[in-house]
C-alpha positions in Angstrom: 21.2 -27.5 52.1 18.4 -26.0 54.2 17.3 -22.3 53.6 15.8 -20.3 56.2 13.5 -17.5 55.2 13.2 -14.5 57.3 10.3 -12.0 57.6 10.6 -8.1 57.3 10.2 -7.9 61.1 13.1 -10.5 61.7 15.1 -8.5 59.2 14.7 -5.2 60.9 15.4 -6.7 64.4 18.6 -8.0 63.0 19.6 -4.7 61.5 18.8 -2.9 64.6 20.8 -5.4 66.7 23.9 -4.6 64.6 24.0 -8.2 63.0 25.3 -7.0 59.7 28.2 -4.8 59.2 27.1 -1.2 58.2 28.8 -1.2 54.8 27.1 -4.4 53.7 24.4 -3.8 51.1 21.6 -6.2 51.6 18.1 -6.6 50.2 15.4 -8.8 51.6 13.9 -10.5 48.6 10.9 -12.8 49.4 12.4 -13.8 52.7 15.9 -14.5 51.4 18.8 -12.0 52.1 20.8 -11.1 48.9 23.9 -9.0 48.8 23.9 -6.1 46.2 26.5 -5.4 43.7 29.0 -2.6 44.6 28.1 0.7 42.9 30.4 1.5 40.0 31.4 5.0 38.7 28.9 4.8 35.7 26.1 3.8 38.1 26.9 6.5 40.6 27.0 9.0 37.8 23.6 8.1 36.4 22.0 8.2 39.9 23.5 11.7 40.5 22.4 12.8 37.1 18.8 11.5 37.6 18.6 13.0 40.9 19.4 16.5 39.4 17.0 15.8 36.4 14.0 15.0 38.8 14.8 17.6 41.5 12.4 20.2 39.8 9.4 17.9 40.8 10.5 18.1 44.4 11.1 21.9 44.0 7.6 22.3 42.7 6.2 20.1 45.5 4.9 17.7 42.8 6.9 14.8 44.4 9.4 13.7 47.1 12.7 12.2 45.8 14.2 9.3 47.7 17.8 8.2 46.7 18.8 4.7 47.5 16.5 4.2 50.6 14.3 1.3 51.6 11.1 0.4 49.8 8.8 -2.2 51.2 7.4 -4.3 48.3 5.2 -7.3 49.6 7.4 -9.2 51.9 10.7 -7.7 50.5 12.7 -4.6 51.3 14.4 -3.3 48.2 16.7 -0.5 47.7 16.0 1.1 44.5 18.2 3.7 43.2 15.5 6.5 43.1 11.9 6.6 44.1 9.4 9.3 43.5 6.8 9.6 46.2 3.7 11.8 46.3 4.3 15.1 48.2 2.5 13.7 51.4 3.8 10.1 51.0 6.4 10.1 53.6 6.5 8.9 57.2 8.9 8.8 60.0 7.3 5.6 61.4 7.9 3.3 58.5 9.4 2.8 55.0 7.2 3.6 52.0 5.2 0.8 50.4 5.3 0.0 46.7 1.8 0.7 46.1 2.3 4.4 47.4 5.0 5.4 45.1 4.8 7.3 41.7 8.1 5.9 40.1 10.8 3.6 40.9 14.3 4.0 39.0 16.8 1.2 39.0 20.3 1.8 37.4 21.6 -1.6 36.1 25.0 -2.8 35.2 25.9 -6.0 36.8 22.4 -6.3 38.2 20.6 -6.0 34.7 19.0 -9.5 34.5 18.0 -9.2 38.2 16.5 -5.7 37.8 14.7 -6.5 34.5 13.3 -9.9 35.7 13.1 -10.3 39.5 12.9 -6.7 40.8 10.4 -5.4 38.0 8.2 -8.6 38.8 8.1 -7.7 42.5 7.4 -4.0 41.6 4.4 -5.1 39.5 3.1 -7.4 42.1 3.2 -4.5 44.6 1.4 -2.1 42.3 4.2 0.2 41.4 2.7 2.3 38.5 5.8 2.9 36.6 9.5 1.6 36.7 12.6 2.8 34.8 15.5 0.5 34.4 18.5 2.4 33.1 20.6 -0.4 31.2 24.2 0.7 31.3 25.2 -2.4 29.3 23.0 -1.9 26.3 22.7 2.0 26.8 18.9 2.2 26.7 16.0 2.8 29.3 13.5 0.1 30.0 10.1 1.5 31.0 7.6 -0.5 32.7 3.9 0.8 33.2 0.3 -0.5 34.0 0.9 -3.3 36.5 -1.9 -5.9 36.3 -1.9 -9.5 37.6 1.7 -9.3 38.9 3.1 -8.2 35.4 3.5 -4.9 33.5 1.2 -4.6 30.6 3.4 -2.0 29.0 7.1 -2.5 28.4 9.3 -0.4 26.2 13.1 0.0 25.6 14.1 3.6 24.7 17.3 4.4 23.1 16.2 7.8 22.3 13.2 10.0 22.8 12.1 11.3 26.1 11.0 10.0 29.5 8.0 11.6 31.0 6.7 11.7 34.5 4.3 14.4 36.1 4.8 16.7 33.2 8.5 16.8 33.4 10.2 15.4 30.2 13.8 14.1 30.3 15.7 13.2 27.1 16.9 9.6 27.2 20.4 10.9 26.1 20.6 13.0 29.2 20.3 9.9 31.3 22.9 7.6 29.7 26.5 8.2 30.2 
């Protein structure tokens, strides 16, 4: 079997040309196209919940909140559930880059292993300062901080306590269904 890797530019041209059905959820991961899992009710609930919990940061002009939109991470284009960008970190001419974001949030059920290993590694390599993986399987939030050398130096799994970003504190129990 021969694999053909594609670039970000090729991927964007294919999308613009309508090669893929609009409802097909794809990520470009290191040159390979991967179909994303369908979004289940718990996943959607947590994304909505986190959107409302993080909204005060946008209202106070501390960050921009991006929900399930593209993020360029090295040679990959990923679709994290939530991204916090700096207030001036948006452009109509390109998707945000991993090193420009403040926080990436992934909500994981079927994609747990992929999010904890593959995607977190890509985020670390791109210099994303903080990643939260909401683990719906084990009811905890995995927090990754301090990327260095393609890995996160800090990794915590929280079942209680609080998540904190830009002075906003969110009880973990508020995030988990």
